[in-house]
Kinemage of the C-alpha trace (Angstrom):
@kinemage 1
@onewidth
@group {chain A} dominant
@subgroup {mainchain}
@vectorlist {calphas} color= white
{ca met a 1} P -11.324 -11.655 -2.810
{ca glu a 2} L -10.767 -14.066 0.078
{ca arg a 3} L -7.015 -13.441 -0.095
{ca leu a 4} L -7.588 -9.684 -0.034
{ca lys a 5} L -9.848 -10.089 3.010
{ca gln a 6} L -7.083 -12.040 4.725
{ca leu a 7} L -4.552 -9.295 3.986
{ca thr a 8} L -6.801 -6.562 5.413
{ca glu a 9} L -7.042 -8.437 8.724
{ca ile a 10} L -3.295 -8.494 9.385
{ca arg a 11} L -2.140 -5.890 11.911
{ca ala a 12} L 0.786 -4.086 10.324
{ca ala a 13} L 0.839 -0.363 11.032
{ca ala a 14} L 3.918 1.577 9.943
{ca ser a 15} L 6.934 0.457 12.019
{ca asp a 16} L 5.215 -2.847 12.873
{ca glu a 17} L 5.204 -4.689 9.543
{ca gly a 18} L 6.717 -7.957 10.815
{ca ala a 19} L 3.455 -9.928 10.733
{ca met a 20} L 2.802 -8.892 7.129
{ca lys a 21} L 6.332 -9.778 6.095
{ca thr a 22} L 5.944 -13.237 7.666
{ca phe a 23} L 2.611 -13.769 5.929
{ca leu a 24} L 4.026 -12.807 2.533
{ca leu a 25} L 7.121 -14.957 2.954
{ca asn a 26} L 4.962 -17.972 3.785
{ca tyr a 27} L 2.534 -17.197 0.966
{ca ile a 28} L 5.277 -16.901 -1.644
{ca lys a 29} L 6.996 -20.098 -0.496
{ca glu a 30} L 3.677 -21.947 -0.594
{ca his a 31} L 2.467 -20.675 -3.983
{ca ala a 32} L 5.579 -19.865 -6.019
{ca ser a 33} L 5.701 -23.383 -7.463
{ca glu a 34} L 2.396 -22.582 -9.222
{ca trp a 35} L 3.745 -19.373 -10.764
{ca lys a 36} L 5.154 -19.115 -14.274
{ca val a 37} L 8.648 -18.271 -12.957
{ca gln a 38} L 9.999 -19.208 -9.526
{ca pro a 39} L 11.477 -16.057 -7.974
{ca gln a 40} L 14.444 -15.301 -5.780
{ca ile a 41} L 13.582 -13.769 -2.409
{ca phe a 42} L 15.862 -11.260 -0.721
{ca glu a 43} L 15.294 -10.324 2.897
{ca gly a 44} L 17.311 -9.841 6.040
{ca arg a 45} L 18.956 -7.228 8.182
{ca glu a 46} L 19.984 -5.023 5.266
{ca phe a 47} L 16.324 -4.739 4.200
{ca gln a 48} L 14.764 -4.406 7.682
{ca asp a 49} L 11.186 -5.728 7.213
{ca cys a 50} L 11.086 -5.189 3.433
{ca leu a 51} L 10.957 -8.047 0.936
{ca val a 52} L 12.491 -7.958 -2.542
{ca val a 53} L 11.230 -10.640 -4.932
{ca val a 54} L 13.030 -11.030 -8.271
{ca phe a 55} L 11.782 -12.854 -11.376
{ca gly a 56} L 14.033 -13.698 -14.327
{ca lys a 57} L 15.927 -10.679 -15.680
{ca pro a 58} L 14.072 -7.683 -14.257
{ca arg a 59} L 13.753 -4.350 -16.061
{ca thr a 60} L 11.015 -2.818 -13.902
{ca ala a 61} L 10.117 -3.087 -10.209
{ca ile a 62} L 6.679 -2.915 -8.601
{ca tyr a 63} L 6.612 -1.185 -5.208
{ca ala a 64} L 3.748 -2.068 -2.842
{ca his a 65} L 3.896 -0.850 0.735
{ca met a 66} L 2.838 -3.318 3.414
{ca asp a 67} L 2.133 -0.865 6.227
{ca ser a 68} L -1.045 0.906 7.262
{ca ile a 69} L -2.092 3.895 9.307
{ca gly a 70} L -3.036 3.457 12.975
{ca phe a 71} L -2.461 4.834 16.457
{ca ser a 72} L 0.020 4.606 19.326
{ca thr a 73} L -1.174 4.805 22.912
{ca gly a 74} L 0.379 7.619 24.924
{ca tyr a 75} L -0.245 8.903 28.441
{ca asp a 76} L -3.623 9.055 30.212
{ca lys a 77} L -5.492 7.163 27.483
{ca glu a 78} L -4.170 9.499 24.786
{ca leu a 79} L -3.937 8.258 21.185
{ca ile a 80} L -1.228 9.491 18.814
{ca lys a 81} L -1.674 9.101 15.068
{ca ile a 82} L 0.516 6.836 12.940
{ca gly a 83} L 0.301 8.326 9.465
{ca gly a 84} L -2.873 10.243 8.679
{ca pro a 85} L -6.003 8.399 9.831
{ca arg a 86} L -9.236 10.363 9.769
{ca leu a 87} L -10.683 10.896 13.238
{ca ile a 88} L -14.251 9.616 13.571
{ca asp a 89} L -15.813 9.339 17.005
{ca gly a 90} L -16.558 5.726 17.921
{ca met a 91} L -14.150 4.072 15.471
{ca glu a 92} L -13.352 0.545 16.647
{ca leu a 93} L -9.683 -0.272 17.210
{ca val a 94} L -7.862 -3.507 18.024
{ca gly a 95} L -4.434 -4.497 19.275
{ca ser a 96} L -2.666 -6.355 22.047
{ca asp a 97} L -0.399 -5.519 24.966
{ca ser a 98} L 1.207 -7.359 27.890
{ca gln a 99} L -2.212 -7.979 29.422
{ca gly a 100} L -3.858 -9.467 26.355
{ca glu a 101} L -6.057 -8.656 23.380
{ca ile a 102} L -7.651 -5.229 23.099
{ca glu a 103} L -10.850 -4.089 21.423
{ca thr a 104} L -11.562 -0.438 22.080
{ca glu a 105} L -13.100 2.702 20.614
{ca leu a 106} L -11.712 6.082 19.674
{ca met a 107} L -13.207 9.162 21.330
{ca val a 108} L -12.750 12.647 19.870
{ca ile a 109} L -12.627 15.372 22.523
{ca glu a 110} L -13.298 18.984 21.500
{ca ser a 111} L -12.189 21.808 23.779
{ca asp a 112} L -11.138 25.451 23.660
{ca glu a 113} L -7.578 24.199 23.326
{ca gly a 114} L -8.415 22.155 20.230
{ca lys a 115} L -9.119 18.544 19.388
{ca ser a 116} L -7.645 15.520 21.148
{ca ile a 117} L -8.246 11.791 20.865
{ca gln a 118} L -8.431 9.069 23.505
{ca tyr a 119} L -9.349 5.416 23.702
{ca val a 120} L -12.307 4.093 25.694
{ca phe a 121} L -11.310 0.983 27.634
{ca asp a 122} L -11.790 -0.421 31.108
{ca arg a 123} L -8.076 -0.298 31.909
{ca glu a 124} L -4.927 1.519 30.936
{ca ile a 125} L -3.339 0.085 27.791
{ca asp a 126} L 0.448 -0.266 27.869
{ca arg a 127} L 2.205 2.860 26.667
{ca gly a 128} L 3.312 2.670 23.050
{ca thr a 129} L 0.853 -0.077 22.095
{ca ile a 130} L -0.125 0.082 18.421
{ca leu a 131} L -3.825 -0.001 17.618
{ca thr a 132} L -5.354 -0.458 14.167
{ca phe a 133} L -8.858 -0.427 12.701
{ca lys a 134} L -10.989 -3.454 13.555
{ca pro a 135} L -11.327 -5.728 10.485
{ca asn a 136} L -14.629 -5.347 8.675
{ca phe a 137} L -14.460 -6.658 5.093
{ca arg a 138} L -17.570 -6.219 2.949
{ca glu a 139} L -18.131 -7.321 -0.645
{ca thr a 140} L -20.892 -6.838 -3.202
{ca ser a 141} L -21.082 -7.621 -6.903
{ca glu a 142} L -19.764 -4.096 -7.647
{ca tyr a 143} L -17.256 -3.198 -4.942
{ca val a 144} L -15.240 -4.167 -1.895
{ca gln a 145} L -15.197 -2.081 1.276
{ca ser a 146} L -12.839 -2.519 4.209
{ca pro a 147} L -10.245 -0.926 6.418
{ca tyr a 148} L -6.805 -0.881 4.830
{ca leu a 149} L -7.563 -1.374 1.159
{ca asp a 150} L -4.763 1.215 1.150
{ca asn a 151} L -2.532 -0.589 0.673
{ca arg a 152} L -3.431 -4.237 1.079
{ca leu a 153} L -5.036 -3.972 -2.355
{ca gly a 154} L -1.703 -2.783 -3.763
{ca val a 155} L -0.029 -5.813 -2.173
{ca trp a 156} L -2.752 -8.109 -3.514
{ca asn a 157} L -2.265 -6.640 -6.998
{ca ala a 158} L 1.469 -7.381 -6.848
{ca leu a 159} L 0.765 -10.980 -5.825
{ca lys a 160} L -1.655 -11.411 -8.749
{ca val a 161} L 0.927 -10.031 -11.181
{ca ala a 162} L 3.533 -12.382 -9.702
{ca glu a 163} L 1.568 -15.404 -10.890
{ca thr a 164} L 2.504 -14.813 -14.542
{ca leu a 165} L 5.491 -12.486 -14.241
{ca glu a 166} L 8.546 -13.642 -16.216
{ca asn a 167} L 10.952 -10.706 -15.812
{ca gly a 168} L 10.552 -8.135 -13.072
{ca ala a 169} L 10.866 -7.403 -9.384
{ca ile a 170} L 8.438 -6.718 -6.568
{ca val a 171} L 9.364 -4.690 -3.511
{ca phe a 172} L 7.093 -5.048 -0.492
{ca gly a 173} L 8.061 -1.919 1.399
{ca thr a 174} L 7.565 -0.437 4.854
{ca tyr a 175} L 6.956 2.905 6.558
{ca glu a 176} L 5.183 4.508 3.577
{ca glu a 177} L 2.345 5.878 5.725
{ca his a 178} L 4.699 7.535 8.200
{ca gly a 179} L 7.490 9.158 6.242
{ca gly a 180} L 8.759 6.491 3.876
{ca asn a 181} L 12.540 5.937 3.492
{ca thr a 182} L 12.961 2.155 3.204
{ca val a 183} L 12.215 1.753 -0.506
{ca ala a 184} L 15.245 3.793 -1.575
{ca asn a 185} L 17.484 1.132 -0.065
{ca cys a 186} L 15.643 -1.594 -2.003
{ca ala a 187} L 15.838 0.471 -5.178
{ca arg a 188} L 19.580 0.860 -4.762
{ca phe a 189} L 19.929 -2.906 -4.363
{ca leu a 190} L 17.949 -3.567 -7.556
{ca met a 191} L 19.810 -0.873 -9.480
{ca glu a 192} L 23.259 -2.111 -8.482
{ca lys a 193} L 22.579 -5.856 -8.771
{ca tyr a 194} L 20.145 -5.956 -11.721
{ca glu a 195} L 20.346 -2.508 -13.369
{ca val a 196} L 16.656 -1.828 -12.664
{ca tyr a 197} L 15.925 1.861 -13.246
{ca gln a 198} L 12.118 1.751 -13.655
{ca ala a 199} L 9.424 1.619 -10.970
{ca leu a 200} L 5.647 1.275 -10.815
{ca ile a 201} L 3.969 2.243 -7.547
{ca ser a 202} L 1.201 -0.252 -6.723
{ca asp a 203} L -0.887 1.814 -4.326
{ca ile a 204} L -4.425 3.139 -3.954
{ca thr a 205} L -5.420 6.694 -4.867
{ca trp a 206} L -8.453 8.848 -4.049
{ca val a 207} L -11.786 9.451 -5.717
{ca thr a 208} L -11.801 13.153 -6.622
{ca asn a 209} L -13.706 15.447 -8.972
{ca gly a 210} L -11.443 14.197 -11.777
{ca val a 211} L -11.099 10.497 -10.886
{ca gly a 212} L -14.158 8.357 -10.189
{ca his a 213} L -15.295 4.813 -9.552
{ca gly a 214} L -15.676 2.617 -12.626
{ca gly a 215} L -13.409 4.623 -14.913
{ca gly a 216} L -10.556 2.149 -14.803
{ca val a 217} L -7.261 2.229 -12.972
{ca ala a 218} L -5.768 5.704 -12.411
{ca ile a 219} L -2.398 6.627 -13.872
{ca ser a 220} L -1.126 9.555 -11.825
{ca met a 221} L 0.479 12.230 -13.966
{ca arg a 222} L 1.479 14.025 -10.780
{ca asp a 223} L 0.698 14.490 -7.092
{ca ser a 224} L 3.120 16.303 -4.783
{ca gly a 225} L 5.804 14.626 -6.887
{ca leu a 226} L 6.427 14.799 -10.628
{ca pro a 227} L 7.315 11.648 -12.571
{ca arg a 228} L 9.780 12.215 -15.402
{ca arg a 229} L 7.657 13.150 -18.395
{ca ser a 230} L 9.290 10.868 -20.964
{ca tyr a 231} L 8.707 7.845 -18.703
{ca leu a 232} L 5.134 8.912 -17.950
{ca asn a 233} L 4.403 9.393 -21.658
{ca arg a 234} L 5.684 5.909 -22.418
{ca ile a 235} L 3.399 4.408 -19.768
{ca ile a 236} L 0.354 6.269 -21.090
{ca glu a 237} L 1.208 5.157 -24.646
{ca leu a 238} L 1.441 1.526 -23.519
{ca ala a 239} L -1.796 1.847 -21.535
{ca arg a 240} L -3.577 2.981 -24.685
{ca glu a 241} L -2.095 0.076 -26.633
{ca ser a 242} L -3.206 -2.384 -23.955
{ca gly a 243} L -6.924 -1.743 -24.331
{ca val a 244} L -7.304 -1.711 -20.533
{ca asp a 245} L -9.632 0.913 -19.061
{ca phe a 246} L -7.706 3.706 -17.355
{ca gln a 247} L -8.093 7.342 -16.331
{ca leu a 248} L -5.528 10.081 -15.835
{ca glu a 249} L -5.032 11.683 -12.451
{ca val a 250} L -3.581 15.165 -11.890
{ca glu a 251} L -3.386 16.238 -8.236
{ca ser a 252} L -1.576 18.968 -6.321
{ca ala a 253} L -1.042 17.007 -3.112
{ca gly a 254} L -0.517 13.500 -1.803
{ca gly a 255} L 2.490 11.258 -2.091
{ca ser a 256} L 3.708 7.693 -2.171
{ca asp a 257} L 6.836 5.588 -2.396
{ca gly a 258} L 7.356 7.349 -5.719
{ca gly a 259} L 8.030 10.569 -3.868
{ca val a 260} L 10.618 8.805 -1.730
{ca leu a 261} L 12.362 7.566 -4.877
{ca gln a 262} L 12.261 11.034 -6.402
{ca lys a 263} L 13.825 12.601 -3.306
{ca ser a 264} L 16.580 9.997 -3.176
{ca ser a 265} L 19.857 10.337 -5.078
{ca leu a 266} L 18.924 7.412 -7.336
{ca pro a 267} L 18.127 7.899 -11.050
{ca ile a 268} L 14.928 5.830 -10.803
{ca asp a 269} L 11.922 6.587 -13.013
{ca trp a 270} L 8.606 5.996 -11.267
{ca cys a 271} L 4.873 6.282 -11.839
{ca phe a 272} L 1.962 5.761 -9.443
{ca ile a 273} L -0.763 3.518 -10.888
{ca gly a 274} L -3.697 2.411 -8.739
{ca ala a 275} L -7.441 2.064 -8.333
{ca ala a 276} L -9.348 4.935 -6.715
{ca glu a 277} L -11.108 4.641 -3.370
{ca asp a 278} L -13.710 6.542 -1.366
{ca asn a 279} L -13.536 7.161 2.397
{ca val a 280} L -9.769 7.367 2.421
{ca his a 281} L -7.943 6.480 5.667
{ca thr a 282} L -11.112 5.301 7.421
{ca pro a 283} L -12.472 1.831 8.247
{ca asp a 284} L -14.793 2.160 5.217
{ca glu a 285} L -12.440 2.462 2.247
{ca lys a 286} L -14.319 1.476 -0.928
{ca val a 287} L -13.013 0.387 -4.341
{ca phe a 288} L -14.941 -0.850 -7.375
{ca lys a 289} L -14.094 -4.334 -8.640
{ca ser a 290} L -13.920 -3.201 -12.277
{ca asp a 291} L -11.126 -0.783 -11.321
{ca ile a 292} L -9.316 -3.570 -9.458
{ca asp a 293} L -9.489 -5.763 -12.565
{ca ser a 294} L -8.099 -2.905 -14.679
{ca met a 295} L -5.254 -2.410 -12.209
{ca val a 296} L -4.142 -6.034 -12.408
{ca glu a 297} L -4.393 -6.197 -16.207
{ca leu a 298} L -2.512 -2.946 -16.799
{ca tyr a 299} L 0.291 -3.954 -14.443
{ca lys a 300} L 0.666 -7.268 -16.268
{ca tyr a 301} L 0.844 -5.489 -19.607
{ca leu a 302} L 3.318 -2.853 -18.440
{ca met a 303} L 5.621 -5.394 -16.803
{ca asp a 304} L 5.750 -7.281 -20.103
{ca his a 305} L 6.275 -4.224 -22.333
{ca leu a 306} L 8.200 -1.537 -20.430
């Protein structure tokens, strides 16, 4: 879990993923020699801050978004949401501007005109500065709890799968928390260069009345998007064959990089598969370790058998 802790501490809100990209590039270059297959890495202007990592002859790609929710500073100590963070009075935020490091708190202001949010700090922070949750990683024998398990846990899962992956691709994407759009470009690249038409979305879902802690990794049958049924059925069939604990999710809302793929013009099949967390989009996101183990094992099995 030390690597996961390290990932949660990197500041990389949507639109500002450069530090995470640099970390992953360095990590892959340092550790790839220990992996079963040494991958090719594609990055550069045509991918913005995304990374595409290719192993052998890929048939399926894992998509794990690098970005997180956060806040931008506006005028008069105003905070503007990046993505959909929950607003809790007193939340600790960190960042940096031209005057140095920042550690501040969020203040929720209620008025007849509605709700607004501001930061509490002894000076004005530069306009447009990005602030993220202060790192606070906690671990017990049963669970991990931290800001940004969504989606640093999805990234961590992809890195664990990479250790033994022989044929496949991993896309570390951007902007998922604030509108998506970058993964379609990566999918087009993989489709045209390698004929990859299958995707697994390595992301974190929610604990609901139908999906709980300790039930295994969740295979999402639908959220606001609908995976193609024949592809979904094949994944569920393989999951049953694998012997890995899993549960089926059926939701009416929510979305992921899978939704971006579905709305693109590309004929890419996709399915969201991830562990469930409590306290979504807060500094206290919580995931059970048994569900994390199931997530890694099912991804390994699916990447071998799809």
